[in-house]
N, C-alpha and C positions, 0 to 999 in steps of 0.2 A: 374511745378513739380506735380506729381500725389500723391494723398492722399490714404492711405490704412487704414482700420480698423482692429484692433487687439483685439481678445478676450483674456483676462487673468483672472486668479482666483482672487476673492475679496481679499484674503489674500496678494497676490502679489501687488495688487493695493494699498493697505493700506501701505505696506512697501515703495513702490515708492514715495507715497505722503509724507513720512517723509523726503525725500530729494528733495524738490521742487526746490532747486537751480540747479539741474541737468536737462539738456535738454534731456530727455529720448528718444525723437525722433532721436536726433543726435547719441545717443549711439546705438540704434537699427539699424540705417542706416549704421554705421560703421561695426557693426557685420554682417549685410547682405552683405555688400561689401566684407568683408574679407572672408566669406563663399563662395561667388561666385568666388572670385579669386582662392580659394582652389579647387573648383570644375573645374574650367577652366584648372588648372594645371593637375588635375587628368584626365580630359577628353583627354588632350594631351598625357599623358602617356599611357592611355588605348588605344587610337586610334592606337598606334604603337605595341601594344601587339598582340601576335599570340595565346594566350590562348583562349580556348572556355569557354563558361559559365559553362560547366560541369567541366573543369579543375579548374576553380576558386572555385566552390562549393566543389570539392574534397580537394583542398588545405585548404580551410576554415575549413572543417570538421576535417582534420588532426591537424590543429593548435588548434582548440577547444579541441580535445581529448587530445593533449599534455598538454595544460594548466590544464585540469581537472585532469589528471594524476599527474601532478606536485603538485597540491593543494589537492590531495587525495579526489577529488570529485567522481571520477570513479574508 
């Protein structure tokens, strides 16, 4: 198994230490595995898409504008 080093803020480290009964490396490993599973699913979906990057940017822009309008931001 490979080891990695992770830099975290001091405040977070202090909070983690208050729960020393938890194996934080296991928690982080599961989070990483889940995120990679999600990315693999997304990659499969995207690989079948016919949208161009420009199409995706335009759709994203319209979604953001709609959300802003709904919440009175724009």
